[in-house]
Backbone as CSV, one residue per row, in Angstrom:
resi,resn,N_x,N_y,N_z,CA_x,CA_y,CA_z,C_x,C_y,C_z
1,MET,7.756,20.199,4.392,7.377,19.286,5.402,8.662,18.704,6.115
2,GLU,8.619,18.679,7.341,9.654,18.191,8.262,9.475,16.764,8.469
3,LEU,10.270,15.882,7.968,10.277,14.475,8.102,10.743,13.995,9.548
4,VAL,10.158,12.927,10.149,10.687,12.480,11.366,11.122,10.963,11.180
5,GLU,11.759,10.287,12.196,12.202,9.014,12.027,11.099,8.057,11.536
6,ARG,9.879,8.249,12.309,8.700,7.418,11.904,8.507,7.390,10.302
7,ASP,8.526,8.591,9.737,8.311,8.724,8.353,9.311,7.777,7.571
8,ALA,10.587,7.794,7.982,11.554,6.906,7.273,11.299,5.403,7.513
9,GLU,10.595,5.169,8.644,10.318,3.635,8.962,9.157,3.382,7.945
10,ILE,8.244,4.266,7.819,7.108,3.979,6.955,7.667,3.740,5.586
11,PHE,8.528,4.620,4.978,9.056,4.415,3.697,9.811,3.091,3.613
12,ARG,10.522,2.677,4.492,11.230,1.436,4.523,10.209,0.193,4.549
13,GLU,9.154,0.317,5.348,8.129,-0.739,5.247,7.390,-0.905,3.992
14,LEU,7.001,0.316,3.507,6.349,0.290,2.171,7.120,-0.335,1.021
15,GLU,8.420,-0.170,1.255,9.204,-0.812,0.269,9.471,-2.222,0.260
16,ARG,9.368,-2.883,1.409,9.859,-4.240,1.522,8.596,-5.192,1.511
17,TRP,7.366,-4.655,1.714,6.241,-5.667,1.500,5.510,-5.135,0.178
18,ARG,4.745,-6.207,-0.439,4.347,-5.958,-1.759,3.076,-5.174,-1.689
19,VAL,2.129,-5.302,-0.793,0.874,-4.560,-0.675,0.619,-4.045,0.799
20,VAL,0.521,-2.758,1.099,0.421,-2.089,2.248,-0.800,-1.302,2.277
21,LEU,-1.818,-1.544,3.144,-3.037,-0.818,3.459,-2.714,0.087,4.614
22,GLY,-3.661,1.043,4.801,-3.558,1.911,6.061,-3.599,1.142,7.331
23,ARG,-4.416,0.324,7.433,-4.444,-0.534,8.701,-3.087,-1.282,8.959
24,HIS,-2.348,-1.614,7.879,-1.019,-2.170,8.125,-0.031,-1.153,8.645
25,VAL,-0.123,0.059,8.019,0.753,1.098,8.469,0.552,1.373,10.065
26,VAL,-0.604,1.324,10.324,-0.801,1.590,11.893,0.029,0.646,12.676
27,GLU,0.111,-0.671,12.379,0.967,-1.672,13.070,2.360,-1.588,12.804
28,LEU,2.799,-1.224,11.570,4.096,-1.398,11.238,4.917,-0.170,11.801
29,ALA,4.198,1.058,11.813,4.855,2.204,12.335,4.448,2.598,13.783
30,GLY,3.694,1.805,14.477,3.434,2.038,15.743,2.364,3.152,16.123
31,PHE,1.617,3.430,15.223,0.642,4.538,15.454,-0.394,4.123,16.605
32,THR,-0.871,5.140,17.386,-1.837,4.905,18.432,-3.203,4.438,17.779
33,GLY,-3.510,4.836,16.574,-4.717,4.462,16.142,-4.824,4.803,14.584
34,LEU,-5.968,4.379,13.897,-5.979,4.630,12.540,-6.226,6.023,12.049
35,LYS,-6.742,6.744,12.887,-7.034,8.242,12.515,-5.670,8.989,12.501
36,ALA,-4.867,8.742,13.596,-3.647,9.451,13.594,-2.711,8.881,12.377
37,CYS,-2.796,7.782,12.045,-2.014,7.231,11.063,-2.532,7.902,9.606
38,GLN,-3.862,8.005,9.435,-4.384,8.592,8.169,-3.990,10.011,8.095
39,ARG,-4.050,10.840,9.180,-3.523,12.169,9.105,-2.188,12.173,8.695
40,ARG,-1.278,11.489,9.126,0.166,11.514,8.793,0.422,11.053,7.351
41,MET,-0.366,9.979,6.974,-0.217,9.472,5.628,-0.737,10.509,4.535
42,ARG,-1.824,11.197,5.018,-2.286,12.246,4.144,-1.397,13.262,3.744
43,LYS,-0.607,13.696,4.821,0.522,14.655,4.768,1.605,14.247,3.994
44,LEU,2.000,12.905,3.971,3.067,12.432,3.216,2.709,12.331,1.741
45,VAL,1.258,11.976,1.524,0.815,12.095,0.077,0.827,13.489,-0.499
46,GLU,0.340,14.410,0.385,0.356,15.822,-0.135,1.650,16.458,-0.531
47,ALA,2.689,15.984,0.327,4.009,16.469,0.168,4.829,15.634,-0.941
48,GLY,4.141,14.717,-1.481,4.759,13.900,-2.638,5.801,12.832,-2.400
49,PHE,5.623,12.365,-0.993,6.488,11.205,-0.600,5.794,9.782,-0.846
50,VAL,4.568,9.727,-0.746,3.785,8.727,-0.917,2.675,8.853,-1.762
51,GLU,2.286,7.728,-2.498,1.047,7.764,-3.335,0.083,6.594,-2.602
52,ARG,-1.176,6.861,-2.787,-2.385,6.023,-2.410,-3.091,5.650,-3.665
53,LYS,-2.992,4.360,-4.124,-3.640,3.946,-5.274,-4.833,3.018,-5.072
54,ARG,-5.941,3.439,-5.762,-6.981,2.446,-5.756,-6.894,1.590,-6.928
55,VAL,-6.615,0.357,-6.672,-6.172,-0.706,-7.767,-7.344,-1.600,-8.019
56,LEU,-7.896,-2.054,-6.977,-8.946,-3.199,-7.125,-10.232,-2.820,-6.349
57,TYR,-11.344,-2.941,-7.143,-12.617,-2.579,-6.470,-12.788,-3.408,-5.104
58,GLY,-13.372,-2.673,-4.030,-13.459,-3.299,-2.685,-12.302,-3.368,-1.925
59,VAL,-10.948,-3.049,-2.290,-9.925,-2.985,-1.591,-9.343,-1.566,-1.338
60,PRO,-9.146,-1.189,-0.127,-8.805,0.150,0.254,-7.557,0.568,-0.513
61,GLY,-7.178,1.906,-0.496,-6.041,2.379,-1.218,-4.763,1.695,-0.852
62,ILE,-4.007,1.310,-1.834,-2.628,0.710,-1.536,-1.606,1.838,-1.412
63,TYR,-0.774,1.800,-0.429,0.367,2.866,-0.254,1.433,2.411,-0.922
64,THR,2.177,3.336,-1.686,3.520,3.180,-2.340,4.439,4.399,-2.087
65,ASN,5.704,4.162,-2.225,6.652,5.215,-2.039,6.817,5.926,-3.530
66,THR,7.024,7.199,-3.580,7.373,7.795,-4.813,8.858,7.918,-4.936
67,HIS,9.229,8.346,-6.019,10.711,8.454,-6.243,11.435,9.535,-5.127
68,LYS,10.548,10.455,-4.664,11.110,11.312,-3.780,11.420,10.735,-2.444
69,ALA,10.518,9.731,-2.000,10.628,9.035,-0.809,11.961,8.136,-0.824
70,LYS,12.039,7.480,-2.078,13.101,6.583,-2.272,14.477,7.226,-2.108
71,LEU,14.601,8.506,-2.700,15.863,9.264,-2.521,16.066,9.630,-1.044
72,VAL,15.002,10.104,-0.369,15.308,10.647,0.908,15.731,9.414,1.960
73,ALA,15.122,8.265,1.762,15.329,7.135,2.545,16.356,6.164,1.981
74,SER,17.127,6.516,0.823,18.181,5.657,0.424,17.670,4.192,0.026
75,LEU,16.531,4.236,-0.670,15.841,3.015,-1.031,16.053,2.692,-2.578
76,PRO,16.042,1.395,-2.953,16.173,1.123,-4.372,15.331,1.895,-5.200
77,LYS,15.774,2.424,-6.394,14.991,3.344,-7.212,13.915,2.526,-8.018
78,HIS,14.086,1.309,-8.340,13.155,0.575,-9.064,11.766,0.428,-8.380
79,SER,10.766,0.268,-9.134,9.396,0.147,-8.395,8.843,-1.272,-8.858
80,ALA,8.407,-2.031,-7.875,7.815,-3.352,-8.123,6.317,-3.131,-8.425
81,LYS,5.832,-3.782,-9.631,4.538,-3.527,-9.973,3.516,-4.268,-9.199
82,ILE,2.368,-3.638,-8.804,1.404,-4.353,-8.055,0.622,-5.329,-9.064
83,ARG,0.736,-6.657,-8.632,-0.017,-7.688,-9.471,-1.530,-7.777,-8.992
84,ILE,-2.441,-7.454,-9.725,-3.766,-7.430,-9.317,-4.282,-8.710,-8.813
85,GLU,-3.873,-9.724,-9.475,-4.256,-11.074,-9.124,-3.745,-11.506,-7.818
86,GLN,-2.603,-10.899,-7.417,-1.973,-11.191,-6.234,-2.315,-10.354,-5.048
87,ILE,-3.065,-9.540,-5.256,-3.461,-8.470,-4.022,-4.067,-9.159,-2.816
88,PRO,-5.091,-10.142,-2.983,-5.696,-10.701,-1.731,-4.514,-11.534,-0.978
89,HIS,-3.649,-12.255,-1.845,-2.569,-13.089,-1.299,-1.538,-11.978,-0.522
90,ASP,-1.247,-10.982,-1.135,-0.213,-10.072,-0.532,-0.755,-9.389,0.781
91,ILE,-2.108,-9.103,0.719,-2.741,-8.532,2.083,-2.594,-9.543,3.041
92,ALA,-2.903,-10.754,2.782,-2.820,-11.846,3.689,-1.443,-12.146,4.331
93,VAL,-0.465,-11.872,3.372,0.921,-12.033,3.923,1.288,-11.048,5.005
94,LEU,0.904,-9.707,4.764,1.296,-8.761,5.802,0.295,-8.887,6.999
95,ASP,-0.870,-9.352,6.853,-1.803,-9.615,7.965,-1.284,-10.733,8.779
96,THR,-0.553,-11.711,8.136,0.086,-12.871,8.933,1.310,-12.379,9.660
97,ALA,2.060,-11.389,9.051,3.149,-10.734,9.781,2.717,-9.966,11.066
98,ILE,1.647,-9.339,10.912,1.066,-8.688,12.068,0.476,-9.502,13.034
99,TYR,-0.151,-10.605,12.657,-0.619,-11.663,13.597,0.601,-12.181,14.450
100,LEU,1.555,-12.572,13.752,2.734,-13.153,14.523,3.395,-12.134,15.365
101,HIS,3.382,-10.855,14.983,3.945,-9.688,15.767,3.137,-9.714,17.037
102,LYS,1.905,-9.698,16.975,1.077,-9.457,18.154,0.835,-10.779,19.133
103,LYS,0.751,-11.945,18.427,0.411,-13.070,19.028,1.736,-13.789,19.616
104,LYS,2.908,-13.529,18.932,4.129,-14.163,19.333,5.206,-13.253,19.691
105,GLY,4.830,-12.038,19.618,5.837,-11.000,20.012,7.186,-10.982,19.039
106,ILE,6.951,-11.376,17.800,8.008,-11.322,16.776,8.176,-9.864,16.231
107,ALA,9.288,-9.249,16.440,9.611,-7.821,16.000,9.550,-7.914,14.380
108,PHE,9.068,-6.859,13.862,9.025,-6.675,12.444,10.490,-6.681,11.858
109,SER,11.471,-6.192,12.713,12.770,-6.115,12.264,13.508,-7.619,12.279
110,ASP,12.676,-8.509,12.746,13.237,-9.996,12.727,12.695,-10.735,11.406
111,MET,11.867,-10.036,10.690,11.273,-10.514,9.479,11.969,-10.083,8.228
112,VAL,12.279,-10.931,7.306,12.874,-10.588,6.071,11.860,-11.012,4.888
113,THR,11.323,-10.185,4.115,10.284,-10.379,3.204,10.889,-11.135,1.933
114,GLU,9.891,-11.559,1.145,10.274,-12.331,-0.085,11.048,-11.182,-0.990
115,LYS,10.609,-10.084,-1.076,11.141,-9.027,-1.940,12.583,-8.928,-1.362
116,GLN,12.943,-8.835,-0.265,14.341,-8.656,0.292,15.080,-9.945,-0.022
117,LEU,14.446,-11.047,0.152,15.284,-12.372,-0.234,15.587,-12.457,-1.707
118,HIS,14.759,-12.024,-2.598,15.021,-11.920,-3.990,16.220,-11.012,-4.239
119,GLY,16.120,-9.849,-3.552,17.140,-8.776,-3.780,18.525,-9.320,-3.337
120,LEU,18.607,-10.136,-2.265,19.764,-10.796,-1.672,20.419,-11.871,-2.758
121,ASP,19.358,-12.479,-3.499,19.773,-13.397,-4.409,20.535,-12.844,-5.584
122,GLY,20.137,-11.585,-5.939,20.789,-10.974,-6.899,20.022,-11.024,-8.336
123,PHE,20.387,-10.095,-9.221,19.610,-10.010,-10.540,19.782,-11.382,-11.320
124,GLY,18.640,-11.769,-11.950,18.781,-12.968,-12.810,18.457,-14.393,-12.019
125,VAL,18.629,-14.328,-10.768,18.436,-15.444,-9.947,16.970,-15.555,-9.534
126,ARG,16.165,-16.535,-10.115,14.820,-16.606,-9.758,14.366,-18.064,-9.241
127,LYS,14.266,-18.156,-8.015,13.988,-19.367,-7.386,12.802,-19.144,-6.255
128,HIS,12.174,-20.170,-5.796,11.083,-19.867,-4.757,11.657,-19.398,-3.655
129,ARG,11.024,-18.481,-3.095,11.382,-17.949,-1.660,10.056,-17.721,-0.947
130,PRO,10.127,-18.136,0.454,8.913,-17.906,1.196,8.294,-16.548,1.178
131,ASP,7.193,-16.370,1.650,6.580,-14.921,1.643,7.354,-14.076,2.656
132,PHE,7.796,-14.645,3.786,8.837,-14.038,4.668,9.444,-14.965,5.461
133,VAL,10.572,-14.545,6.048,11.362,-15.543,6.894,11.624,-14.826,8.303
134,ILE,11.424,-15.433,9.321,11.611,-15.005,10.640,12.950,-15.470,11.293
135,ASN,13.779,-14.584,11.616,15.042,-14.976,12.308,14.840,-14.449,13.826
136,HIS,14.613,-15.525,14.760,14.448,-15.193,16.037,14.889,-16.114,17.009
137,ASN,15.673,-15.691,18.059,16.207,-16.449,19.052,17.139,-17.675,18.469
138,GLY,17.825,-17.214,17.432,18.843,-18.176,16.851,18.187,-19.191,16.038
139,LYS,17.005,-19.041,15.670,16.244,-20.071,14.827,15.572,-19.285,13.617
140,SER,15.351,-19.999,12.528,14.756,-19.506,11.394,13.541,-20.127,11.084
141,HIS,12.571,-19.510,10.670,11.152,-19.963,10.479,10.709,-19.271,9.163
142,CYS,10.290,-20.053,8.105,9.645,-19.511,6.895,8.149,-19.599,7.088
143,VAL,7.459,-18.420,6.420,6.046,-18.234,6.370,5.587,-18.379,5.002
144,GLU,4.594,-19.294,4.732,4.087,-19.326,3.344,2.633,-19.160,3.368
145,VAL,2.005,-18.188,2.719,0.600,-18.028,2.627,0.135,-18.667,1.337
146,GLU,-0.714,-19.711,1.449,-1.111,-20.470,0.173,-2.479,-20.507,0.121
147,LEU,-3.062,-19.593,-0.758,-4.516,-19.463,-0.952,-5.113,-20.272,-2.016
148,SER,-4.190,-20.614,-3.119,-4.643,-21.475,-4.310,-3.696,-22.579,-4.361
149,LEU,-4.159,-23.594,-4.834,-3.299,-24.731,-4.847,-2.307,-24.903,-6.045
150,LYS,-1.033,-25.147,-5.683,-0.122,-25.525,-6.859,-0.238,-26.813,-7.256
151,ALA,0.517,-27.152,-8.365,0.663,-28.666,-8.759,1.259,-29.440,-7.647
152,LYS,0.619,-30.591,-7.290,1.104,-31.231,-6.039,2.626,-31.554,-5.953
153,ALA,3.174,-31.881,-7.037,4.576,-32.216,-6.926,5.460,-30.944,-6.785
154,ARG,5.021,-29.845,-7.252,5.638,-28.655,-7.021,5.442,-28.153,-5.546
155,PHE,4.208,-28.267,-5.084,3.970,-27.915,-3.647,4.718,-28.699,-2.647
156,GLU,4.923,-30.111,-2.916,5.585,-30.936,-2.126,7.181,-30.723,-2.176
157,SER,7.631,-30.241,-3.284,9.044,-29.996,-3.409,9.374,-28.827,-2.600
158,ILE,8.479,-27.685,-2.481,8.659,-26.634,-1.573,8.644,-26.975,-0.201
159,ILE,7.685,-27.861,0.172,7.624,-28.312,1.624,8.902,-29.067,1.953
160,GLN,9.458,-29.878,1.155,10.742,-30.495,1.517,11.813,-29.580,1.513
161,ALA,11.971,-28.610,0.618,12.973,-27.519,0.597,13.014,-26.807,1.886
162,ASN,11.790,-26.382,2.299,11.662,-25.731,3.521,12.033,-26.525,4.863
163,PHE,11.746,-27.747,4.740,12.152,-28.664,5.878,13.676,-28.676,6.008
164,MET,14.361,-28.655,4.879,15.943,-28.678,4.825,16.329,-27.306,5.195
165,ASP,15.875,-26.093,4.834,16.398,-24.906,5.000,15.930,-24.165,6.238
166,TYR,14.874,-24.544,6.971,14.437,-23.696,8.128,14.034,-24.657,9.246
167,ASP,14.088,-24.086,10.436,13.710,-24.916,11.821,12.304,-25.158,11.827
168,SER,11.591,-24.308,11.239,10.025,-24.522,11.014,9.460,-23.858,9.804
169,GLN,8.396,-24.334,9.444,7.572,-23.798,8.187,6.189,-23.544,8.668
170,ILE,5.734,-22.404,8.534,4.384,-22.043,8.975,3.654,-21.645,7.721
171,TRP,2.526,-22.344,7.606,1.698,-22.284,6.367,0.317,-21.611,6.697
172,VAL,-0.063,-20.714,6.065,-1.477,-20.137,6.361,-2.205,-20.528,4.921
173,VAL,-3.530,-21.200,5.255,-4.372,-21.755,4.299,-5.758,-21.269,4.526
174,PRO,-6.591,-21.246,3.420,-7.917,-20.911,3.543,-8.793,-21.376,4.836
175,ASP,-8.692,-22.790,4.975,-9.345,-23.604,5.990,-9.069,-24.964,6.096
176,LYS,-9.613,-25.677,7.020,-9.136,-27.130,7.173,-9.689,-27.976,6.153
177,LEU,-10.707,-27.480,5.596,-11.464,-28.403,4.472,-10.758,-28.289,3.148
178,CYS,-9.905,-27.372,3.033,-9.283,-27.142,1.495,-8.302,-28.249,1.292
179,ARG,-8.064,-28.525,-0.050,-7.020,-29.431,-0.409,-5.573,-29.175,0.116
180,ILE,-5.353,-27.927,0.025,-4.049,-27.447,0.599,-3.659,-27.927,2.003
181,TYR,-4.724,-27.730,2.772,-4.518,-28.268,4.202,-4.391,-29.721,4.219
182,GLN,-5.069,-30.490,3.452,-5.008,-31.951,3.453,-3.583,-32.383,3.074
183,ILE,-2.913,-31.764,1.983,-1.656,-32.129,1.678,-0.672,-31.801,2.557
184,LEU,-0.833,-30.574,3.222,0.179,-30.214,4.197,-0.006,-31.284,5.506
185,ALA,-1.240,-31.794,5.960,-1.437,-32.635,6.972,-0.758,-34.011,6.614
186,GLU,-0.851,-34.449,5.311,-0.187,-35.680,4.888,1.385,-35.594,5.004
187,ASN,1.766,-34.470,4.688,3.243,-34.287,4.743,3.845,-34.080,5.955
188,ARG,2.979,-33.720,6.884,3.442,-33.475,8.386,3.898,-34.820,9.107
189,LYS,3.446,-36.014,8.364,3.980,-37.287,8.828,5.334,-37.419,8.502
190,ARG,5.907,-36.808,7.400,7.260,-36.926,7.094,8.201,-35.800,7.515
191,TYR,7.505,-34.597,7.626,8.283,-33.362,7.995,7.649,-32.817,9.183
192,ASN,8.315,-32.997,10.174,7.726,-32.608,11.638,7.844,-31.142,11.887
193,ASN,8.231,-30.262,10.906,8.476,-28.775,11.258,7.281,-27.973,10.698
194,ILE,6.195,-28.719,10.149,5.075,-27.956,9.570,4.094,-27.529,10.592
195,HIS,3.704,-26.223,10.461,2.647,-25.788,11.283,1.570,-24.981,10.463
196,ILE,0.381,-25.076,10.814,-0.696,-24.819,9.802,-1.642,-23.793,10.573
197,LEU,-2.012,-22.704,9.974,-2.850,-21.529,10.487,-3.868,-21.551,9.471
198,GLU,-5.087,-21.290,9.957,-6.269,-20.932,9.056,-6.214,-19.409,8.786
199,LEU,-6.611,-18.978,7.638,-6.583,-17.567,7.312,-7.563,-16.779,8.095
200,GLN,-8.781,-17.294,8.502,-9.684,-16.672,9.373,-9.118,-16.253,10.796
201,GLU,-8.340,-17.276,11.257,-7.652,-17.003,12.577,-6.745,-15.688,12.590
202,VAL,-5.871,-15.800,11.311,-4.917,-14.780,11.288,-5.619,-13.320,11.210
203,GLN,-6.686,-13.207,10.160,-7.275,-12.032,9.977,-8.244,-11.535,10.861
204,GLN,-8.526,-12.273,11.906,-9.504,-11.733,12.981,-8.876,-10.579,13.776
């Protein structure tokens, strides 16, 4: 199979996001439609570069790189394990990235994912990192998808840290009625860089 630059781009995107579905690949790699994307992904699977795993009932197959793809694209050899309990969250993270790409014109190349941020921290350093960070027009914006409530003190410490570290913090929450939204709204009085999106708006 002859690989093209788009294939290398697919390998790179599969590596840096935690959960990637077919509909995500359409946007990340700039396919004209889902069918064209599915044909190419099928060829990559058949050639042994990509795997399509059915991990959770009701969720389409999740694409991951094989060792063969990692060698070709010079990607890290270790593989991150898919955490079943995190799949809805990780899907929402990439949905948010695509939403901001379409709505705000943010290039995917301007986004640095949580996996990449931890990689930059180095081995053994475990600290909270946003789901992804946007570096655009000389400013930095962190994006947090929060679907289940953390302990309030922990949650508020993250809000404060994001206020210090980034020009703005964008939070995606289930809806305006949830406790997560209420805490963010309360903290917006102290930290004026908080922006809140509802998950439904993002995933439409």
